[in-house]
C-alpha positions, 0 to 999 in steps of 0.5 A: 500500500502506498504511503498515506497522503499528508494534508497540507492544511489539516482540517479542524473538527467541530460539532454544532446542533442542527435540528436535534442532531449533532452535526460534524463540520470539517473546517479550514481557515479562520472566520474574518470580518468581511470574508465570505466562507465557502461551504462545501456539501458532499455527495451520497456515501461521501464525507466532508473530509473528502474535500481535503485535497481541494482545500490543500490545492488552494493558492492561499488560505480560505475559510472553508466549512464542509459538514457531514450530512445526517447519517454520514461521517461523524454526524448523527443519524436520526433515531429509527430512520426508515428513509432519508427525505430530500427536504430534510437535507434542505432543512439541515442546510438552512439550520447549518448556515444559520449556525455558521454565518447567521448574518451574511450570505455564503459561497455554497458548493455541492457535489453530486447529491450535495449539488442537487441540494444546494441548487434547490436551496439557492432557489428557495433561499436566494438571499443566503447564497453569494456564489453557487457551485454545482459539481456533477449534481445533474439531478435525476430522471423525471419520474412519471406519476404512473411509477408512484405505486410501484416505487411506494410498494418497493419502499414498504418492502425494503422497510421489512428488511434490515439494511447492511453495508459491507465491512472490511478486514483492514484499512487497506481493504477500504482503500482498495474499495475506494480505488475500485470505485474510482481507479483515478484516485491516487493510492496515497490519497485513497489510504488517507481517505479510507481512515476518514471514511471508515472506523474500526469496530469492537471486532476489529472489522472496519465499517463505513461511517454511514447509516445503512438506511441510506440504501433504501429507495426514496419513496417520493418520486423525483419531479424534474418540473419542481426542481427546475422551478427552484433552479429558475429562482436562483439569484446567485451566479452559478459555476457548473463543473463536470468531468470529461470522463463522466458519462451521464447517459450511460449511468442512467441507461438512456433514461436521462440525457445530457441534452435534457440536463442542459435544458434544465440548466438553461433555467438558471439565470446566470451560469458559467460551465466548465469541463475538467479534463481527466476527471470523472464523477469524483472530480474533487479527487481526480483533479483537485488542483484544477478544481481549486483553481476554477473555484478561486477564479470564480469566487474571487 
């Protein structure tokens, strides 16, 4: 196994109370008057510490806050959770921003699932966001109304079955799993990230810091029209970033195309688009230096 990555700017960790949950934040830099913090929201089955490589690549110091979503990382999961509801992510984000920047807007970025959340939030609370960044948060295929009964029945069936996540014999196995999902991830970075992504149990096995209930289907269908209505209300300039190795149409088996996504994105009033070379979906792992430079150019 490769030598573990050594962060150039190690994160500090702290906790804040958010809607009855103990929320964990990875933080870099210091709060300074007149300086807008950058809040980074991770994607599904990821953690806030995953942005470490981008923070290390910034040319200068910057206040950065990267929470772990509910039921991920070191943030608590709600008691007896049956499913994770999308509106709860918006409620958590609203409370988080009230805690970290109560009197001023923030620069807000999200990756994948986090990108979808910040887009919706920026449309609902436009005065809370100065600059907006969406990293590969394409949204989902529009769900036809006719699919609702089958989807709800699947959720009811899944409630009867305990959900489990794979465990691992060692951190090396965790790192190998990360690189299996994303072969572009540097081995040293995979080794470092594994120790943030998983923790040892009493039996010596390593388990992901994630609530297995995340695996259950969301019983509420995705309505593209509702998402676009929120996107249309975004007031902040948006930087959209995707990797040139990502393949939206292949991922969704033809049910959602790049052209359809571009139609939705056209609803956002101010958009700057960027494609990062040599990056897949996990572009903050694949090309952190290029992403950091793009963010600094956009944020000023």
